N, CA, C and O atoms as a printed pandas DataFrame, in Angstrom:
     atom_number atom_name residue_name chain_id  residue_number  x_coord  y_coord  z_coord
0              1         N          MET        A               1   82.853  111.337   51.998
1              2        CA          MET        A               1   83.042  111.872   50.738
2              3         C          MET        A               1   82.727  110.932   49.574
3              4         O          MET        A               1   82.578  111.376   48.436
4              5         N          ALA        A               2   82.631  109.696   49.850
5              6        CA          ALA        A               2   82.297  108.706   48.808
6              7         C          ALA        A               2   80.955  108.940   48.133
7              8         O          ALA        A               2   80.829  108.765   46.921
8              9         N          ALA        A               3   79.987  109.321   48.885
9             10        CA          ALA        A               3   78.668  109.358   48.348
10            11         C          ALA        A               3   78.399  110.750   47.668
11            12         O          ALA        A               3   77.813  110.833   46.588
12            13         N          SER        A               4   78.861  111.825   48.360
13            14        CA          SER        A               4   78.599  113.246   47.800
14            15         C          SER        A               4   79.759  113.812   46.984
15            16         O          SER        A               4   79.554  114.793   46.270
16            17         N          GLY        A               5   80.940  113.258   47.049
17            18        CA          GLY        A               5   82.082  113.913   46.393
18            19         C          GLY        A               5   82.503  115.123   47.187
19            20         O          GLY        A               5   83.345  115.871   46.690
20            21         N          LEU        A               6   82.009  115.377   48.341
21            22        CA          LEU        A               6   82.433  116.468   49.237
22            23         C          LEU        A               6   82.739  115.861   50.532
23            24         O          LEU        A               6   82.232  114.788   50.860
24            25         N          HIS        A               7   83.576  116.528   51.303
25            26        CA          HIS        A               7   83.912  116.054   52.683
26            27         C          HIS        A               7   82.749  116.454   53.572
27            28         O          HIS        A               7   82.216  117.548   53.384
28            29         N          SER        A               8   82.314  115.634   54.539
29            30        CA          SER        A               8   81.325  115.881   55.397
30            31         C          SER        A               8   81.889  116.695   56.592
31            32         O          SER        A               8   82.826  116.281   57.275
32            33         N          GLU        A               9   81.239  117.922   56.809
33            34        CA          GLU        A               9   81.759  118.848   57.766
34            35         C          GLU        A               9   81.719  118.144   59.128
35            36         O          GLU        A               9   82.636  118.316   59.932
36            37         N          LYS        A              10   80.625  117.322   59.411
37            38        CA          LYS        A              10   80.598  116.695   60.572
38            39         C          LYS        A              10   81.715  115.758   60.856
39            40         O          LYS        A              10   82.258  115.700   61.960
40            41         N          GLU        A              11   82.060  114.997   59.795
41            42        CA          GLU        A              11   83.165  114.129   59.917
42            43         C          GLU        A              11   84.618  114.891   60.074
43            44         O          GLU        A              11   85.550  114.446   60.744
44            45         N          LEU        A              12   84.633  115.999   59.406
45            46        CA          LEU        A              12   85.846  116.793   59.545
46            47         C          LEU        A              12   86.018  117.303   61.024
47            48         O          LEU        A              12   87.097  117.340   61.616
48            49         N          ASP        A              13   84.839  117.678   61.520
49            50        CA          ASP        A              13   84.830  118.236   62.960
50            51         C          ASP        A              13   85.249  117.145   63.966
51            52         O          ASP        A              13   85.788  117.455   65.028
52            53         N          ALA        A              14   85.009  115.925   63.640
53            54        CA          ALA        A              14   85.273  114.726   64.556
54            55         C          ALA        A              14   86.659  114.182   64.277
55            56         O          ALA        A              14   87.194  113.456   65.116
56            57         N          ALA        A              15   87.277  114.498   63.126
57            58        CA          ALA        A              15   88.538  113.935   62.676
58            59         C          ALA        A              15   89.626  114.184   63.622
59            60         O          ALA        A              15   89.677  115.279   64.182
60            61         N          GLN        A              16   90.473  113.310   63.850
61            62        CA          GLN        A              16   91.735  113.444   64.700
62            63         C          GLN        A              16   92.950  113.322   63.779
63            64         O          GLN        A              16   94.043  113.768   64.126
64            65         N          SER        A              17   92.770  112.762   62.693
65            66        CA          SER        A              17   94.000  112.531   61.778
66            67         C          SER        A              17   93.512  112.411   60.329
67            68         O          SER        A              17   92.352  112.122   60.035
68            69         N          ILE        A              18   94.469  112.651   59.468
69            70        CA          ILE        A              18   94.171  112.325   57.985
70            71         C          ILE        A              18   95.438  111.580   57.500
71            72         O          ILE        A              18   96.576  112.004   57.700
72            73         N          THR        A              19   95.154  110.472   56.868
73            74        CA          THR        A              19   96.218  109.541   56.309
74            75         C          THR        A              19   97.285  109.260   57.302
75            76         O          THR        A              19   98.465  109.139   56.972
76            77         N          GLY        A              20   96.835  109.152   58.585
77            78        CA          GLY        A              20   97.755  108.663   59.577
78            79         C          GLY        A              20   98.465  109.842   60.287
79            80         O          GLY        A              20   99.117  109.626   61.309
80            81         N          ARG        A              21   98.360  110.968   59.813
81            82        CA          ARG        A              21   99.043  112.180   60.533
82            83         C          ARG        A              21   97.994  113.038   61.358
83            84         O          ARG        A              21   96.858  113.255   60.937
84            85         N          SER        A              22   98.424  113.459   62.444
85            86        CA          SER        A              22   97.381  114.109   63.236
86            87         C          SER        A              22   97.057  115.459   62.534
87            88         O          SER        A              22   97.828  115.970   61.722
88            89         N          LEU        A              23   95.911  115.983   62.887
89            90        CA          LEU        A              23   95.483  117.323   62.252
90            91         C          LEU        A              23   96.470  118.386   62.791
91            92         O          LEU        A              23   96.842  119.289   62.042
92            93         N          ALA        A              24   96.927  118.300   64.140
93            94        CA          ALA        A              24   97.860  119.315   64.581
94            95         C          ALA        A              24   99.140  119.251   63.674
95            96         O          ALA        A              24   99.575  120.296   63.190
96            97         N          GLU        A              25   99.723  118.101   63.445
97            98        CA          GLU        A              25  100.924  117.978   62.650
98            99         C          GLU        A              25  100.916  118.487   61.260
99           100         O          GLU        A              25  101.862  119.089   60.752
100          101         N          ILE        A              26   99.604  118.165   60.572
101          102        CA          ILE        A              26   99.476  118.675   59.242
102          103         C          ILE        A              26   99.293  120.260   59.190
103          104         O          ILE        A              26   99.739  120.926   58.256
104          105         N          THR        A              27   98.623  120.794   60.237
105          106        CA          THR        A              27   98.438  122.220   60.288
106          107         C          THR        A              27   99.873  122.884   60.555
107          108         O          THR        A              27  100.264  123.881   59.948
108          109         N          THR        A              28  100.526  122.283   61.430
109          110        CA          THR        A              28  101.960  122.953   61.694
110          111         C          THR        A              28  102.807  122.922   60.496
111          112         O          THR        A              28  103.492  123.893   60.173
112          113         N          LEU        A              29  102.770  121.692   59.750
113          114        CA          LEU        A              29  103.692  121.644   58.558
114          115         C          LEU        A              29  103.159  122.624   57.449
115          116         O          LEU        A              29  103.950  123.045   56.605
116          117         N          GLY        A              30  101.926  122.972   57.433
117          118        CA          GLY        A              30  101.266  123.811   56.393
118          119         C          GLY        A              30  101.442  125.275   56.604
119          120         O          GLY        A              30  101.308  126.076   55.679
120          121         N          LEU        A              31  101.765  125.653   57.915
121          122        CA          LEU        A              31  101.887  127.025   58.179
122          123         C          LEU        A              31  103.189  127.600   57.675
123          124         O          LEU        A              31  104.161  126.881   57.444
124          125         N          PRO        A              32  103.191  129.024   57.493
125          126        CA          PRO        A              32  104.373  129.743   57.059
126          127         C          PRO        A              32  105.527  129.430   57.853
127          128         O          PRO        A              32  105.391  129.404   59.076
128          129         N          GLY        A              33  106.749  129.164   57.288
129          130        CA          GLY        A              33  108.006  128.803   57.929
130          131         C          GLY        A              33  108.158  127.477   58.198
131          132         O          GLY        A              33  109.205  127.193   58.780
132          133         N          ALA        A              34  107.309  126.457   57.906
133          134        CA          ALA        A              34  107.562  125.024   58.142
134          135         C          ALA        A              34  108.118  124.423   56.958
135          136         O          ALA        A              34  109.333  124.436   56.763
136          137         N          LEU        A              35  107.281  123.881   56.135
137          138        CA          LEU        A              35  107.746  123.204   54.919
138          139         C          LEU        A              35  108.102  124.139   53.721
139          140         O          LEU        A              35  108.751  123.728   52.759
140          141         N          SER        A              36  107.639  125.433   53.832
141          142        CA          SER        A              36  107.916  126.491   53.001
142          143         C          SER        A              36  107.962  127.770   53.626
143          144         O          SER        A              36  107.364  127.967   54.684
144          145         N          ILE        A              37  108.690  128.737   53.000
145          146        CA          ILE        A              37  108.648  130.128   53.703
146          147         C          ILE        A              37  107.347  130.717   53.791
147          148         O          ILE        A              37  107.016  131.266   54.842
148          149         N          SER        A              38  106.479  130.661   52.700
149          150        CA          SER        A              38  105.246  131.340   52.886
150          151         C          SER        A              38  104.075  130.385   53.355
151          152         O          SER        A              38  102.980  130.845   53.677
152          153         N          GLY        A              39  104.351  129.089   53.376
153          154        CA          GLY        A              39  103.348  128.146   53.895
154          155         C          GLY        A              39  102.318  127.811   52.718
155          156         O          GLY        A              39  102.349  128.323   51.599
156          157         N          PHE        A              40  101.436  126.895   53.153
157          158        CA          PHE        A              40  100.374  126.468   52.358
158          159         C          PHE        A              40   99.004  127.049   52.993
159          160         O          PHE        A              40   97.952  127.013   52.356
160          161         N          MET        A              41   99.086  127.524   54.146
161          162        CA          MET        A              41   97.911  128.068   54.821
162          163         C          MET        A              41   98.298  129.423   55.364
163          164         O          MET        A              41   99.477  129.749   55.507
164          165         N          ALA        A              42   97.331  130.165   55.649
165          166        CA          ALA        A              42   97.547  131.379   56.369
166          167         C          ALA        A              42   97.868  131.137   57.839
167          168         O          ALA        A              42   97.504  130.066   58.325
168          169         N          ALA        A              43   98.479  131.976   58.557
169          170        CA          ALA        A              43   98.827  131.838   59.880
170          171         C          ALA        A              43   97.627  131.647   60.806
171          172         O          ALA        A              43   97.767  131.090   61.895
172          173         N          ASP        A              44   96.423  132.115   60.372
173          174        CA          ASP        A              44   95.270  131.890   61.207
174          175         C          ASP        A              44   94.373  130.796   60.767
175          176         O          ASP        A              44   93.232  130.719   61.224
176          177         N          GLU        A              45   94.845  129.920   59.875
177          178        CA          GLU        A              45   94.067  128.698   59.367
178          179         C          GLU        A              45   94.588  127.453   59.998
179          180         O          GLU        A              45   95.709  127.416   60.507
180          181         N          ASP        A              46   93.757  126.411   59.966
181          182        CA          ASP        A              46   94.065  125.060   60.182
182          183         C          ASP        A              46   93.675  124.185   59.116
183          184         O          ASP        A              46   92.923  124.643   58.256
184          185         N          VAL        A              47   94.085  122.943   59.033
185          186        CA          VAL        A              47   93.829  122.160   57.936
186          187         C          VAL        A              47   92.235  121.872   57.823
187          188         O          VAL        A              47   91.734  121.642   56.722
188          189         N          VAL        A              48   91.549  121.892   58.880
189          190        CA          VAL        A              48   90.103  121.499   58.799
190          191         C          VAL        A              48   89.427  122.716   58.277
191          192         O          VAL        A              48   88.507  122.558   57.474
192          193         N          SER        A              49   89.774  123.906   58.639
193          194        CA          SER        A              49   89.169  125.121   58.041
194          195         C          SER        A              49   89.363  125.294   56.492
195          196         O          SER        A              49   88.524  125.798   55.745
196          197         N          VAL        A              50   90.588  124.806   56.116
197          198        CA          VAL        A              50   90.940  124.992   54.698
198          199         C          VAL        A              50   90.161  123.865   53.908
199          200         O          VAL        A              50   89.719  124.104   52.784
200          201         N          LEU        A              51   90.014  122.736   54.462
201          202        CA          LEU        A              51   89.143  121.595   53.867
202          203         C          LEU        A              51   87.677  122.090   53.779
203          204         O          LEU        A              51   87.083  121.916   52.714
204          205         N          LYS        A              52   87.054  122.685   54.803
205          206        CA          LYS        A              52   85.826  123.201   54.817
206          207         C          LYS        A              52   85.633  124.306   53.739
207          208         O          LYS        A              52   84.657  124.288   52.988
208          209         N          GLY        A              53   86.561  125.236   53.687
209          210        CA          GLY        A              53   86.562  126.311   52.598
210          211         C          GLY        A              53   86.587  125.713   51.217
211          212         O          GLY        A              53   85.890  126.146   50.298
212          213         N          ASP        A              54   87.437  124.680   51.108
213          214        CA          ASP        A              54   87.394  124.038   49.653
214          215         C          ASP        A              54   86.039  123.371   49.342
215          216         O          ASP        A              54   85.553  123.445   48.213
216          217         N          ASN        A              55   85.432  122.714   50.361
217          218        CA          ASN        A              55   84.202  122.200   50.153
218          219         C          ASN        A              55   83.135  123.206   49.747
219          220         O          ASN        A              55   82.318  122.951   48.863
220          221         N          ARG        A              56   83.163  124.329   50.399
221          222        CA          ARG        A              56   82.243  125.453   50.123
222          223         C          ARG        A              56   82.457  125.910   48.729
223          224         O          ARG        A              56   81.472  126.126   48.024
224          225         N          LEU        A              57   83.673  126.077   48.265
225          226        CA          LEU        A              57   83.959  126.669   46.961
226          227         C          LEU        A              57   83.527  125.660   45.792
227          228         O          LEU        A              57   82.858  125.987   44.811
228          229         N          VAL        A              58   84.042  124.332   46.073
229          230        CA          VAL        A              58   83.566  123.300   45.097
230          231         C          VAL        A              58   82.065  123.279   45.054
231          232         O          VAL        A              58   81.525  123.312   43.948
232          233         N          SER        A              59   81.360  123.229   46.110
233          234        CA          SER        A              59   79.897  123.135   46.132
234          235         C          SER        A              59   79.314  124.365   45.443
235          236         O          SER        A              59   78.422  124.235   44.605
236          237         N          ALA        A              60   79.775  125.488   45.763
237          238        CA          ALA        A              60   79.218  126.748   45.099
238          239         C          ALA        A              60   79.353  126.778   43.589
239          240         O          ALA        A              60   78.608  127.417   42.847
240          241         N          MET        A              61   80.388  126.016   43.202
241          242        CA          MET        A              61   80.680  125.854   41.661
242          243         C          MET        A              61   79.851  124.735   41.065
243          244         O          MET        A              61   79.925  124.431   39.875
244          245         N          LYS        A              62   79.023  124.108   41.977
245          246        CA          LYS        A              62   78.253  122.964   41.582
246          247         C          LYS        A              62   79.096  121.854   41.012
247          248         O          LYS        A              62   78.777  121.263   39.980
248          249         N          LEU        A              63   80.227  121.575   41.738
249          250        CA          LEU        A              63   81.154  120.525   41.358
250          251         C          LEU        A              63   81.260  119.609   42.592
251          252         O          LEU        A              63   80.678  119.829   43.654
252          253         N          THR        A              64   82.031  118.604   42.350
253          254        CA          THR        A              64   82.469  117.737   43.451
254          255         C          THR        A              64   83.980  117.701   43.411
255          256         O          THR        A              64   84.558  118.137   42.416
256          257         N          HIS        A              65   84.623  117.229   44.388
257          258        CA          HIS        A              65   86.230  117.110   44.408
258          259         C          HIS        A              65   86.429  116.070   43.224
259          260         O          HIS        A              65   87.387  116.282   42.480
260          261         N          ARG        A              66   85.734  115.119   43.007
261          262        CA          ARG        A              66   86.026  114.204   41.891
262          263         C          ARG        A              66   86.158  114.927   40.551
263          264         O          ARG        A              66   87.162  114.778   39.855
264          265         N          ASN        A              67   85.075  115.758   40.175
265          266        CA          ASN        A              67   85.019  116.353   38.847
266          267         C          ASN        A              67   85.679  117.727   38.930
267          268         O          ASN        A              67   85.549  118.465   37.953
268          269         N          TRP        A              68   86.340  118.131   39.936
269          270        CA          TRP        A              68   86.997  119.521   40.068
270          271         C          TRP        A              68   88.203  119.481   39.121
271          272         O          TRP        A              68   88.599  120.543   38.640
272          273         N          ARG        A              69   88.810  118.332   38.823
273          274        CA          ARG        A              69   90.068  118.328   38.097
274          275         C          ARG        A              69   89.943  118.768   36.748
275          276         O          ARG        A              69   90.945  119.306   36.279
276          277         N          GLY        A              70   88.840  118.649   35.947
277          278        CA          GLY        A              70   88.609  119.049   34.665
278          279         C          GLY        A              70   88.798  120.654   34.591
279          280         O          GLY        A              70   89.624  121.156   33.828
280          281         N          PRO        A              71   88.035  121.358   35.374
281          282        CA          PRO        A              71   88.045  122.829   35.371
282          283         C          PRO        A              71   89.546  123.231   35.654
283          284         O          PRO        A              71   90.065  124.100   34.954
284          285         N          CYS        A              72   90.265  122.603   36.686
285          286        CA          CYS        A              72   91.547  122.996   37.052
286          287         C          CYS        A              72   92.526  122.759   35.920
287          288         O          CYS        A              72   93.381  123.594   35.625
288          289         N          SER        A              73   92.386  121.623   35.306
289          290        CA          SER        A              73   93.227  121.260   34.217
290          291         C          SER        A              73   93.160  122.223   33.087
291          292         O          SER        A              73   94.190  122.512   32.477
292          293         N          MET        A              74   91.936  122.768   32.753
293          294        CA          MET        A              74   91.657  123.646   31.698
294          295         C          MET        A              74   92.273  125.059   31.954
295          296         O          MET        A              74   92.576  125.813   31.030
296          297         N          SER        A              75   92.440  125.373   33.318
297          298        CA          SER        A              75   92.864  126.650   33.625
298          299         C          SER        A              75   94.397  126.675   33.701
299          300         O          SER        A              75   95.000  127.747   33.751
300          301         N          GLY        A              76   95.013  125.507   33.708
301          302        CA          GLY        A              76   96.464  125.408   33.784
302          303         C          GLY        A              76   96.975  125.219   35.239
303          304         O          GLY        A              76   98.185  125.269   35.459
304          305         N          THR        A              77   96.128  125.014   36.183
305          306        CA          THR        A              77   96.472  124.895   37.617
306          307         C          THR        A              77   96.544  123.486   37.934
307          308         O          THR        A              77   96.818  123.125   39.079
């Protein structure tokens, strides 16, 4: 991500953990009924698919994750 401001899909596919937590644990905690009633992901998603979707959205908007904060701050999110 350092060079492009986007996550590398190749690196995401190979990842086993993020910040020391396994992808399985992060996915489980983000699903409905874990840390919140409705969850942070849909029941058919996993953390890697969410990150890839975020990449595609940010890229389609001709932004990077680094400069995404500006538009989000302006919208109140």
